[in-house]
N, C-alpha and C positions, 0 to 999 in steps of 0.2 A: 156665467163660463165670463171668462177676463182674458185676458189676452186675445176674446174674436179680432181677424181685421173685418174694419167696416167695410160696409155693407155698399156705402158708394166708392169706397178704392175698388174693393171686389171687380164692380160697375165697368167701371174707368178704365182698369188694365185689361176686359175685356171689349168695350170696346174699343181699343187702343188694335188689341191683336186682330178685333174681326176688317178695322181702318187699311189694317198694314196689310193681311191677306187679299185685301179688296184689291187694293194697290199694287202688289208682288206675284199674284198668284189670282189672276181675274177669274177663271173658273174653277176657281172651290167653290167646294158644295159643304161638307161635312169635314171641320177637324177630332181629333181623339185623340185627350191629351189621357196620356199611362202611366206617365213616369210622376210620382208623389212628389217630389220637390218644384212643377210645375202643374201637377193638382193642387199644392200649397197655398199656389200664387195665384191662381185665376180660383179656387174653390174658400182657402181656409183650412181647409184641415186635407190629412195625410190619412187615405183608405185602399185598401182593397177595391179596385171603385174603376173606375172608366169617368170623366168630363166628358159631353161632350155636345160641339161647339157646332153649333148649325151655321149656313151662310145667315146675317140678317137676321138670325134667328133667338129664342131664348135657347140658354147652355144648362143642362142638365146635368146633373153630376148620380149618375148609377152607381149603387156603392152595395158589393155583397156580405163587405166586413170593415169594420162595423159600425151598420145603419145611425145606431143612438148615438155613436160618439160622434159623428159627422152632422149629426141634426144638432150634440148640444155644441159643435165650435165650428162649427159654419153658417154664415147669414148671406150665402146664398138661396133666391127662392126656390129655386127647384132642385128637394133631394131625395131622389125613390129611388128602396131597394129594392135588386134584384139578388136571384139567387146566380144566376148564368149570365154571361153578352147576350143568352138568346133574349134575356126578359128586355134587355135595352134593345137591341135591333128589331121586338117587336113594336114595339114603342115608337116606329119612324112609319112603318107601312114601304114604302120605296128606298134602298140600301142607292147610294150613288154610286155613279161605275168606279169615282175615284175617292179617297179617301185619305189624309191625311194626317198624322202619327209622328212622332218622333222618333228619328229614323238612329239618331246620335245616342238613342236614351236608354228604348223598349228590347230586348231582347227579342231573338227569332224563333221562338217559344211561343208566346207570347202574344207576337201577330198573329202565329198562324194558326192560335185562340182565340182568338179575335177572328181572325177573319170566315173561320168556319160558322157565325153566328152572323158575320157583314161582308155577305160573300162578293164585296167587291171586283173591279176588276186588274185593278190596281190599288196599288199604298205610294202615297207620296210624301217629303219631307217637309214636316214644317219649323225644324228645330234655328233657323235666322231667321224665322219672322217672329218667332220668340225672346233669339236672343234681343232681338231690338228691344225690341219693348222692356222687357225685363230688363235692359243696359239703363235705361232710366230712370232716377228713383223720384218718387214721387216725396212731397213732407213726411208724409206721413216716417217710409221706408226712411231719410234721411234721419228721422231723429230714433230710430231704433239704431241706427247704426255711425251716430251720433253716441248713445249711449254704452254701445258693445267700447267706441273708441276709448271712450273714458275709463273703461272700468279696464283696457285693457293696456292705457297707458299704466295704470292704478300701479296695475299688479306686475308690471315688466317692471319699472322704474321705484316701485315701495318693498313687494316684498321678496321678487327673486332675490336681492340680493340681502335680502335672513335665510333665505335657503343652501347659499354656497356655503360648503367650511372645507374645507382639508378632508381630501382621501376618501370624501362621498362616489360615486359612481353617478354615471349621468344615469342611466334607469333611476339609479332610487331617488339625485336630485327631481327628474320628470315625472315618478311615482310620489315624489311630498309636492309636486308643485301642482300636480292635475285637483286636487281636493280644494287644494289656495283659488285655486280658477270661477274653481264652481260656488264656493260656498261667496266672496267676489258677486257670480249672477253670470259668468256664460255658462251656457246652458249645456256643454262636453261636448257633444258632439259637433264635428267640423267636418263640409262636404265638401268631397269637389268633382267637379262634371267630368273631367280626364279616366276616362275605362283604367278602371284597376287600378287609382291610386288611396294611397290612406294614409293618414297619419295617425299620432294619439299622443295628446301636447306640441308637438311640434319636433323640428328640426334643434336636435340637441346636439354641440361638438365640441370638448374639450379637445382644445388647443389643435393637432394637427388631423383630429376628428370629424372633425366639419370640413376636410378637404374628402372625406372619400366618396368613391362614388356610389351614383344611386341613381335608381331606374325613372324619380320621378324629374320634371321639365323645374329644375331649380338650379339656382348656384352653388347655395347649400348643399354640403353632403348630411352624410347620417348613420354612419355605422349598425346600428340597432342592436336588439336582440340578439338576431339568428338569420338567417340565408331564408325562413320558413316566415320571419316576420321582421324586417329590416326595419321597424321605427322606434319613439323614442326615444335608445341612446345603450349602449353595450352593457352590462354590467363588469367586463373586465377594469376597460378605462378609471381612473380615478381622479380628482381632481388632484393640480398639483399647488403651487405657488407660482404662478408663474403663468399659467393660463391664460390663452385667449379666452372665454366661455363665449359661444355663441348662441343664440337663442332663436328661431326663429317658429313663432306661432298664431294659432286664430282664437279670436275669441267669438263667442257667438252671441246675439237675443233675440230672441224669437225668428231664429230659424239666418238673420241677421248678422254678417262675417266683417270683418275688420281682418288686417293681416299687420303683422310686425315682429321687425328683428331687433334687438340690439344684442350688441355686446359687451362684456360686463369683461374689466381687467384685474383680474382673482392674485391680491399679493400686492399691487404695485403699479405705478403707470407706468404705461408701454414706453417706448421710445422710436427710433430711430424711420425704419422702413416701415415697421406697424403702422407709426402714428402719419406718415409722408400716406400711405396710402389711402388708409382710414380716410383720413381729410379729405383723397380729392375724389374718391365717393359721394363724401356728405354733398363738395361740392357741382356731383350733378345730380343732386336729387336736392339740392336748391334750382339746378338750373331748370331742372324739366319741371317742376313744378307747377313755378311760375309760369308755364306754357303749356300747361291745365285750366285754357279756358276756349270758350265757345267757339266752334269753327274751328281750331287747332286740329290738322290732318295728325294721324297718329305716326301714320309711316315717315313722317315727315320730320315729328319730333325727335324719334328714334334715330332715321339721319341723321340730323343735324347735330345730336350728341354723339355718335362714334364718331363720328367725322372730324371734330374735336380731340380727339383721343388721342394723343401718341403712341405709336405699335407697340414699345418698352409698358405700357400702362396694360393695353390691350392683351395682351400676352393673357395674362390671368384674369380679363375681365368680366364675369359675371359668368365665371366658376376658376377652374385652375385646370392645366395644362392642356392641353387637347378637350377638354369638355367645356362644353359654352352652352348657356342658354342664351337662343337670339330673342334675347325680348327685354325691356329695362322697366316694364312693368305692366299690371293687366286690371282689368278690371274685375270687381266684387261683386257679391251679394247676400244674394241666395248660398252660391258655392261659392266659393272662394276665389277658382279660375273661371271668370265670365270675359267675354270680348264687351270693350274694345281691349285687342294686344297694345301697347305701341311696340310694335316691331314693323317690319315689311310687310307688306299683302293687307294694311289696316290703312284704308286711304277714303274712308266717310268720318267726317268731320265729328268731332268734340261737340257733346250735348250738355247745358243746364244739366247741372242732375242727375250726372253719370258718377261712378265714383272709380279712384285706378286705384292699387297699391304701386307704386315707384319701391324696386329692389335694386338698387346695386349694389354691387357688389366683388368684390377681389381677393381671389387668393392669396394667402405667401406663405410662400416655404419652413415647413419646418413652426408655424406659427396658427395658419385657422385661414379663417374665412372672416374679412374685417368687410366694415359696409352697414352698411341700415337699410329698415324699409318702413316705409306709413303708406298712411288710408285715405287718400283724399278726395275730396270733392270737389269738381271741376267748378268753380263760379265765374264769372266777368273778367273776377279782378287776379286768378290764379288757381292752384290748388290753393282751399282750405285743407289742413291737416286734424286728421279726426283723432288721430292718435297720439300726436301727443311732438316734439321736438325737441326731445333731448338729443344730444350729437353720440353718444354711443360712448364706445371705452370707459363706465362707468367704473373706476372703478372702485371694487370689493377688495379691504384687509381680510377678509374672513378673521376664523378662528382655525 
């Protein structure tokens, strides 16, 4: 089986998680990983099962389905089949009074089924500890994200302009773009941690469509196909000469994402307020990227940037009108939206190897959302872009 997460990588992740739990939850006894994304992180496979991580002991992946696939994909030393959680529970002998689970991930019903066979006195959360471990990317993870970033750059800079033509709808453009992304190496799935967050291809907006309200915590908007499917783009809005095209997409390789936004000027270069506001967003991105160094405090980066902006610019910054996203960037990895966040309340220092997507954007009335987004690796010399450095507002003459 190719594309297996190396055994040494899995062992290091488990070791760092156990050490983090020892430091922050000193009385912990057992962690049960039921979520598929965290299961992949620690075991290298995504199955219907439970990864049990005891304090100071060997982690065991118990699999209901598919045990055969788990054995083919995972290099974890201990993988066991089970018909239900009962089999896993019987292997323990004594059930700890407290079991730590992914409280932000696991549905209540699944917790109840788990506790039927693991009758612990209480369950406690381990989400913060897992997030902190996942936030620092190993060289193995960084290499995957660099691959995703180069694919992402190539798609946005070279392929997208060829797909834009007068009269095409947002939905048609998205439908044309998806197979191009997959052929270039994108895995096809973009994952979010936020409850109910989903996207297909990304946020697509022609002109003022990129200012449309959305429930997703994002400065950009997307009208979508229908209220039941606010994704991809509307089939009604057609591309016209003079339109600003806003494209915010995720790209994934072997589970790992990059996030990038590029804007296009269809039919000729824009002028006036559009250019001015876009350039100011680029200045924010460059300044914030320079500050992505080990030891920097995310909340202080956010405050320094916001405090430097005048009231007129801030009126539509990171949104439009009264709709604002109160962050400047976000961690990224196996999911698009990971800690740390460049926002108030995130006071732990950055660490070399963290990866942050910076996305300073601003709405312009009657035009759309300008600005940029790139994915950066935290280094001693500041943020290193994994997704290129094109300034956006790429002129596409189109046909």
